[in-house]
C-alpha positions in Angstrom: -0.2 16.6 -26.9 -1.9 18.3 -24.4 0.1 20.1 -21.7 0.3 18.6 -18.6 0.7 20.4 -15.2 2.7 19.0 -12.7 1.7 20.8 -8.7 5.1 21.9 -7.0 4.7 21.8 -3.5 6.9 22.5 -0.7 8.1 25.5 2.1 9.0 28.5 -0.3 10.3 30.8 2.4 13.1 28.0 2.9 13.6 26.5 -0.6 12.3 29.0 -3.2 15.4 28.6 -5.0 15.2 24.9 -5.0 11.3 24.9 -6.0 11.7 27.4 -8.3 14.5 25.4 -10.2 12.1 22.5 -10.4 9.3 24.3 -11.8 11.5 26.2 -14.5 12.9 23.0 -15.7 9.2 21.1 -16.0 8.2 24.7 -18.0 11.8 24.1 -20.8 10.5 20.7 -21.2 6.8 21.5 -22.2 5.1 21.1 -18.7 3.0 23.4 -17.0 3.2 24.1 -13.2 0.9 24.7 -10.7 2.8 26.0 -7.5 1.6 25.4 -3.3 3.1 27.0 -0.2 3.2 25.0 2.6 5.4 27.0 4.7 4.3 28.7 8.4 6.8 31.3 9.5 8.1 32.5 6.2 6.6 34.4 2.7 7.7 33.1 -0.7 9.5 35.6 -2.9 6.3 35.9 -4.9 3.1 34.3 -4.8 2.4 30.4 -5.3 -1.1 29.4 -6.8 -2.0 28.0 -4.2 -0.8 30.1 -0.6 -0.1 29.0 2.7 -3.2 30.7 4.3 -5.2 28.1 1.5 -3.7 25.0 2.5 -3.5 25.6 6.0 -8.3 26.6 5.6 -8.0 23.4 3.8 -6.5 21.3 7.0 -9.5 23.1 9.3 -6.8 25.7 10.7 -4.8 29.0 9.9 -1.6 30.0 9.8 -1.8 31.9 12.7 -2.8 28.7 15.0 -0.2 27.0 13.5 2.4 29.7 14.7 0.6 30.1 18.0 0.5 26.2 18.9 4.9 27.3 19.5 5.3 23.4 17.8 6.8 22.7 14.2 5.3 19.4 14.3 1.7 20.4 15.3 2.1 23.6 13.0 3.6 20.5 9.9 0.9 18.5 10.5 -1.7 21.1 9.5 0.1 21.5 6.4 0.0 18.4 5.8 -3.5 17.7 5.7 -4.3 20.7 4.2 -2.0 20.1 1.7 -3.2 16.6 1.0 -6.8 17.9 0.7 -6.1 20.5 -1.7 -3.7 18.1 -4.0 -6.5 16.1 -4.0 -9.2 18.7 -5.0 -7.0 20.3 -7.6 -6.7 16.3 -9.5 -10.3 16.0 -9.3 -11.1 19.3 -10.7 -8.3 18.0 -13.2 -5.8 20.9 -12.8 -3.0 18.6 -12.2 -1.6 15.2 -13.8 1.2 14.9 -11.1 2.8 16.1 -8.2 6.2 16.7 -7.1 7.3 17.8 -3.2 11.1 18.8 -2.1 12.1 18.7 1.8 13.7 17.3 4.4 12.3 15.4 7.6 9.9 18.3 8.0 8.7 18.6 4.0 9.3 14.4 4.1 6.6 14.4 6.0 3.9 16.0 4.7 4.6 14.4 1.4 3.7 11.4 2.2 0.4 12.6 3.4 0.3 14.7 0.1 1.1 11.6 -2.4 -1.1 9.5 -0.2 -4.2 11.1 -0.6 -4.5 10.7 -4.5 -5.3 7.7 -6.4 -3.3 4.8 -7.9 -1.8 6.1 -11.3 -1.5 9.4 -10.4 2.4 10.6 -11.1 4.2 11.0 -7.2 7.4 12.0 -6.5 9.1 13.1 -3.3 13.0 14.4 -3.1 14.3 14.2 0.0 16.8 14.1 2.1 16.1 10.8 3.9 14.7 9.2 0.9 15.3 5.2 1.6 15.4 5.8 5.2 14.5 3.5 7.5 13.0 6.9 9.3 10.4 6.5 7.1 8.6 3.4 7.8 6.8 1.0 5.2 3.2 1.9 6.0 3.7 5.7 5.2 4.8 5.1 2.1 1.7 5.6 -1.3 1.6 2.1 -2.6 2.9 4.2 -5.9 5.7 6.9 -4.8 8.8 7.2 -6.5 11.6 8.9 -4.3 14.8 10.1 -5.2 17.8 11.1 -3.0 18.4 15.4 -2.6 21.7 15.2 -2.5 24.2 17.8 -1.2 21.3 20.1 -1.7 20.0 20.6 2.0 20.7 24.5 1.6 21.0 26.2 -1.8 21.9 25.0 -5.5 25.2 23.6 -6.6 25.6 21.2 -9.5 25.3 17.8 -7.2 21.5 18.4 -6.1 20.9 20.0 -9.8 22.0 16.3 -11.0 18.4 15.3 -8.3 16.4 18.1 -9.0 16.7 18.0 -13.1 16.3 14.0 -12.8 13.0 14.4 -10.4 11.4 17.4 -12.6 12.0 15.1 -15.5 10.4 12.0 -14.3 7.4 13.9 -12.9 6.8 15.3 -16.2 7.2 12.5 -18.4 5.0 10.2 -16.3 2.6 12.3 -16.3 2.8 12.3 -20.4 3.4 8.7 -20.6 1.3 7.2 -17.7 -1.9 5.1 -18.7 -4.3 5.3 -15.8 -6.4 2.3 -14.4 -9.7 2.4 -17.0 -12.4 0.5 -14.8 -14.0 -0.9 -18.0 -14.2 -3.8 -16.6 -14.8 -4.9 -12.8 -11.6 -5.8 -10.8 -10.7 -8.6 -8.6 -8.0 -7.8 -6.3 -5.9 -11.2 -5.2 -2.7 -10.9 -2.9 -0.5 -14.0 -3.4 3.4 -15.1 -3.4 5.7 -16.2 -6.4 4.4 -19.6 -7.7 7.1 -21.2 -6.1 5.1 -21.1 -2.9 1.8 -20.3 -3.6 -0.1 -21.6 -7.3 -3.7 -21.1 -7.6 -3.3 -17.7 -9.2 -2.1 -19.5 -12.5 -5.5 -21.2 -12.7 -7.8 -18.1 -11.0 -6.8 -15.2 -12.5 -7.6 -16.5 -16.2 -10.7 -18.2 -15.3 -12.0 -14.8 -13.5 -10.9 -13.3 -16.9 -12.5 -15.3 -19.0 -15.6 -14.5 -16.7 -15.3 -10.7 -17.3 -13.3 -9.5 -14.7 -9.9 -7.2 -14.1 -7.6 -9.4 -12.3 -4.3 -7.6 -10.1 -2.0 -9.8 -8.1 -0.3 -8.1 -5.4 2.8 -9.7 -3.8 1.8 -9.5 -0.1 5.7 -9.0 1.1 4.8 -5.1 3.2 4.3 -2.2 0.2 2.2 -4.8 -2.1 -0.3 -5.3 1.0 -0.6 -1.6 1.5 -1.3 -1.5 -2.0 -4.1 -3.7 -2.2 -5.2 -2.4 1.5 -5.7 1.2 -0.1 -7.5 -0.1 -2.9 -9.8 -1.6 -1.0 -10.4 0.9 0.9 -11.3 3.1 -2.0 -13.9 0.5 -2.8 -12.0 -0.3 -6.3 -12.2 -3.8 -5.9 -15.7 -5.9 -6.9 -14.2 -8.9 -4.8 -11.3 -9.6 -3.3 -9.3 -13.2 -3.3 -7.3 -12.5 -0.1 -5.3 -16.2 -0.5 -2.0 -14.8 1.2 -2.5 -12.6 4.6 0.8 -13.7 5.9 1.3 -9.9 6.3 -1.2 -10.0 9.5 1.3 -12.9 11.2 4.4 -10.6 10.1 2.6 -7.5 12.1 2.2 -9.6 15.3 5.1 -10.9 15.5 7.9 -8.3 13.9 8.0 -9.4 10.1 7.4 -6.8 7.2 4.3 -5.7 8.2 1.7 -3.9 5.6 0.3 -1.7 8.7 -2.6 -2.7 11.7 -5.0 -2.3 9.3 -4.1 -5.5 7.1 -7.0 -7.0 5.9 -10.1 -4.6 7.7 -10.5 -2.0 4.7 -12.0 -4.7 2.1 -14.7 -5.1 5.2 -15.1 -1.4 5.9 -15.6 -1.0 2.1 -18.6 -3.4 1.3 -16.6 -5.6 -0.6 -17.3 -9.2 -0.9 -14.1 -11.5 0.3 -13.1 -14.7 0.1 -10.6 -15.4 2.2 -7.6 -18.4 2.8 -4.6 -18.8 5.0 -1.9 -19.1 2.7 1.8 -18.4 4.3 -0.1 -17.8 7.5 2.5 -20.1 9.8 5.6 -18.0 8.2 7.0 -15.0 9.3 9.1 -12.8 6.7 12.0 -10.9 7.5 15.1 -9.1 5.7 17.0 -11.5 5.1 20.3 -9.7 5.9 19.5 -8.8 9.2 19.6 -10.2 12.3 16.0 -12.3 13.1 13.9 -10.3 14.9 14.7 -11.0 18.7 11.4 -13.3 19.1 12.2 -15.7 16.1 15.5 -16.4 17.3 16.2 -20.1 16.5 13.2 -20.9 14.3 13.5 -23.4 11.7 14.0 -20.4 8.7 13.3 -20.9 4.5 15.9 -18.3 2.8 13.9 -17.2 -0.3 16.8 -15.6 -1.6 19.6 -12.5 0.0 16.9 -10.3 0.8 14.2 -12.5 2.5 13.7 -14.6 5.1 11.1 -16.7 6.4 10.6 -18.1 9.7 7.8 -21.1 11.1 5.8 -20.0 13.8 4.9 -23.2 16.3 1.4 -23.6 17.1 0.7 -21.4 20.1 1.8 -18.9 18.1 -0.5 -20.0 14.9 -3.8 -20.1 17.3 -3.1 -16.3 18.0 -2.6 -16.1 13.9 -6.3 -17.9 13.8 -8.0 -15.6 16.3 -6.7 -12.3 14.3 -7.3 -13.3 11.0 -11.1 -13.9 12.4 -11.4 -10.5 14.5 -10.5 -8.8 11.3 -13.4 -10.8 9.8 -15.7 -10.2 12.4 -15.8 -6.2 11.0 -16.9 -7.0 7.9 -20.3 -5.4 6.1 -20.7 -7.9 3.2 -20.3 -11.4 2.6 -17.0 -13.3 3.4 -15.8 -17.1 2.5 -13.6 -18.4 4.5 -11.7 -21.0 2.6 -9.8 -23.6 5.0 -7.3 -25.7 3.0 -6.7 -28.3 5.7 -3.8 -30.2 3.4 -1.6 -27.2 4.4 -1.1 -23.7 3.1 2.0 -23.1 1.4 3.9 -25.4 -1.2 7.0 -25.7 1.8 4.8 -27.3 4.7 3.2 -30.5 2.9 4.1 -34.2 4.5 8.3 -34.1 3.5 8.3 -31.0 2.4 11.1 -28.5 4.6 8.8 -26.7 6.4 5.9 -29.5 7.1 4.4 -29.1 11.0 1.6 -31.4 11.1 0.8 -30.7 14.6 0.9 -26.9 14.1 -1.8 -26.8 10.7 -4.0 -29.1 13.3 -3.9 -26.1 15.2 -4.5 -23.6 13.7 -7.3 -25.2 11.6 -8.8 -26.0 15.4 -8.3 -22.2 16.2 -10.1 -20.6 12.9 -13.4 -23.5 13.6 -13.8 -22.6 17.0 -12.8 -18.8 16.4 -14.4 -18.1 12.9 -17.1 -15.5 13.3 -20.7 -16.0 12.8 -20.8 -13.4 9.6 -18.1 -14.7 7.9 -18.7 -18.9 5.7 -16.0 -21.2 7.0 -15.9 -24.2 4.0 -13.4 -26.5 5.6 -11.8 -28.3 2.9 -9.2 -31.6 3.1 -7.1 -30.3 0.1 -4.3 -27.9 -0.1 -3.8 -25.2 -0.9 -1.9 -25.7 -4.3 -4.5 -28.3 -5.3 -6.7 -28.2 -8.6 -9.5 -28.7 -5.6 -9.2 -25.5 -3.6 -9.5 -23.0 -7.4 -12.7 -25.3 -7.8 -14.0 -24.5 -4.7 -13.2 -20.6 -4.9 -14.4 -20.6 -8.3 -17.7 -22.0 -7.4 -18.4 -19.7 -4.4 -17.6 -16.9 -6.6 -20.1 -18.5 -9.2 -22.6 -18.3 -6.6 -21.9 -14.9 -5.6 -22.2 -13.9 -9.6 -25.4 -15.9 -9.9 -27.2 -14.2 -6.5 -25.7 -11.0 -6.6 -23.6 -10.5 -4.3 -21.3 -9.7 -6.7 -22.2 -7.2 -9.3 -19.1 -6.3 -11.2 -20.4 -2.7 -11.0 
């Protein structure tokens, strides 16, 4: 087996012992280490493979400028930009197979930028005193990052923190050895959805698209899934997207589980053809074990499980969501087809269902028709999103795109 090389990054002026321990564990397990110093004021006990000067220059600045800023936040943002650029360059040059970053709040802030710069499939581990903390907003988390709490290790080594550090070192090396990186040997379709209890189109569409020679990745649109979807869409990784569960747009507007302000924009910016449908547009998901956001108090809700609860939007709010979706699609640089299932957009909103609101659905559909931008082809249909006719229409549009060269499969 070819030896795997792990990038070990951190502030070697203050965390030298801990970073050296991580490196020693990786080497003892048969891996190689490439070290990166992201310090500003001090120096490591011995030179690192990537110096703090290299990092600052990659961030478009210098250590001296970072020091002269007189502000630790400004200084560390310089180092964050530089470490991200250097890590990506090292990966593209084939010099590293994974990365592990250690830090407190300052180091974690940097670590998130560094890890976000690396593609999906590259093992990324963050050892942090604030792992899993509400200090870290979901939109800052790279889609496949792993974190472990750096317990009892803020200052110096001890048996408690060594347990965390050694686990993380073994985990990143093991991941680098075991990872099956995306092959990209077939054109990839990105699809958003929820579980089959509420949205069912993926059950039909996934095998149908695979039969046409495509690979299909379905993203669970509950915040982090949307972040992963948008990250890949921004890279131009998809031949086309079937973004049929854009509920995260509603979540972002009304205080639910947001995937970030850029949700539903990156495929358009990257020139990726988009099939869009408003699955679950009428619901806002929030953390089920917490009180609902103030603006959702008193709403009709559906407790999906102990973790997640959905609240219904009223007719006025649904019009707001419709305008937001149309505005996001207006900037697309490739063809967009918007499927509008006027029979309903999730299983719970059918006539007789617990979240049925005929007036709200009509208001949403009317606003979509009114606000739909010129660059978007609107396909209004009488069916429900979970009806077979919806999948038939989506596949017919997609087949037309293949035939006309809109989707090339490259």
